[in-house]
N, C-alpha and C positions, 0 to 999 in steps of 0.2 A: 296651300297646305291643308286648309280645313277639309277640303274634299278628300284628300288623301287619308286623313285621320278618320273621317266618317266611313270611307270605303273600307279601310283596314278593320275598323271595329265591326262593321256589318259583316264582312267576310269571316271574321272570327266567330261571330254569333252563328252564322250559317253553319260553319264547320263544327262548332260545339253542339249545335242542335242535331246534327246528323250522326253524332258519335255517342256511343254508350260510355265511353271513358273520357276523362278530362284530357283535353287536347293540349299540346305544348304551344305556349304563346311566348312572345318575347318578354323577358324579365323586365325590360325597360318600358313596356307598353303604357302602364299607368302613369309613369313619370312623364313620358312624352305627351300623353293626353293632358296632364295637369299643366305642363308648360304651354301647350297650345291654348288651353282654356284661359290661362293668364294673359296670353297675347290678345285673345279676343276681348277680355275684360278691359285691357288697357286701351283698346281701340274704340270702346263704347263711350259715347258722350251721354252721361246720365240725363242731362237736361235737354238734350236734343232728341227729337222724335223723327229722325231722318230714316229713309229706307235702309241705309247701311246699318244704323244702330239697331233697327228692328230685325234685320237679317242676322246680325251678330247675336242678339238675344235668342232668336229662334235656333241658331246653330248651337249655342251653349245648351239650350233646352234639349235639343235632339241628341247631342253627344252625351249629356247626362242620362237621358233615358236609355240609350244604347249601352252605356257602361253599367248601369243598374241591371239591365237584362243579362249582360255577359256575366256579371258577378252572380246573379241569381242562378243561371244555368250551371255554372262551375261549382258553386257552393252546394247546390242540391245534389250534384253528382258525388261530391266528396262525402256528404252525409249518408247517401244511400249505398255507395260501394267502397267507401274509405280509400279513394284513389288520390293521393296527395303528391305524386311524383312531379307533376308539371305545374304545380301552383307557384305563383309569383310570391315574393315576400309579403306584399300587401294582402294577398289572399290567405297566406299562412297566418298573418296577424288576425284576420277575421275569424278563421276557424279554430284558432287556439282555444278559446273558451268553450267551444262546442266539444272538443275532444276531452277537455277537463270535465265537462258536464257528463259525458258518456261514461268516463271512468268512475266518477262519483256515483252515478246512478247504479252502475254494476256493483260497486262496493257496498252500497246501502242494501240493494236487493239481495246480494249474497249473504250479508249479515243477517237480514231478516229470515231468509230461507234456511240458513244454517243455525238459526236460534242463537245468534251471538249478540245477546243484549248488551254485554259489556262493550263491544265494538260500537254499538249504537250510542251508548252513553258517552264514549270517547268522542264520537262525532258531534254529539250535542254539546259537549264541553268546548270543543274547538269553535263551534259556531257562537257559543255564548261568550267566548273570550275575544271575539273580533271587535276591532275599534274602527271608528270612522272620524274624519275631520269635518267639523261643522262650523258654520258662521252664524253667530247669534243675530237674530233679526229684531230682538227687543231685550231689554234688561230682564234677567231671569235669576231667581234665587238658586241657591245650591240644590243639587239633586244627589240622591244616593244611587249609584250605578248598580247594575245587576251583580257586579263583582264586590258590592258592599263598600266601595270607596266613594268618598265625597268629591263631587265635581262642582266647581263654581264657588261663589256667585259669579254671574257673568254680566258684562255691560253690552249694550248694543254694539255690533260690529266686532266683538271679540271672536277669535278663532280658537276652537278647542278640539281636543281629541277625547271622545267619549265612547263608551261601549255602543256598538251598532244597535243592540236591542233597545237601548235607552234612546237612541237617536230617532228611531223609526216613528214613535208616537209624537215626538217633538217636531219632526218634519211635517207630519200630517196636520199638526196644530199650527203650523207656520211660525213656530217659535225659533226654529233654526232652518238653515238650508245646508244641504250637503255640499262640501267642497270637493270637486273631482280633481284628483291628481293622476294624470295619465302616466302609465308605467312605460311609455315608449320613449 
């Protein structure tokens, strides 16, 4: 089955490389590859350095490189020609922030070019009012947030929601670490 997966991915890369548009690929491709990778991992004995284990490691490496190449080709096309018709759900998840970035860039650019300083102030207010979840890495006294509210005092290992603008310097000073909550 490994050879079939490798062949399929390679053929898709070849096809994608020859086309100016995003090619249609099976929506289940990435799930099938993940299932195959899981099977390979289960067959690998971490403590054993046999030929079969080495081959399995190399197969995983090769599949990983090919998948990265396929993503790279397809995402670059989407960025340059905005062709999303044949994207898989996983690829849509990847490009979603890129389209938001593009919309925001145009919005700020238009506001500047049209002399809309009030729109820029509103954007600034939105950014200033963002919060993030952090984990305290050491005991920390209370802080006053950019919103002029008091946060803390905190004990080591506390989890807190604080303004993003206040979190940034604390992260750099290794007083807190940001806690990532995946929206998926």
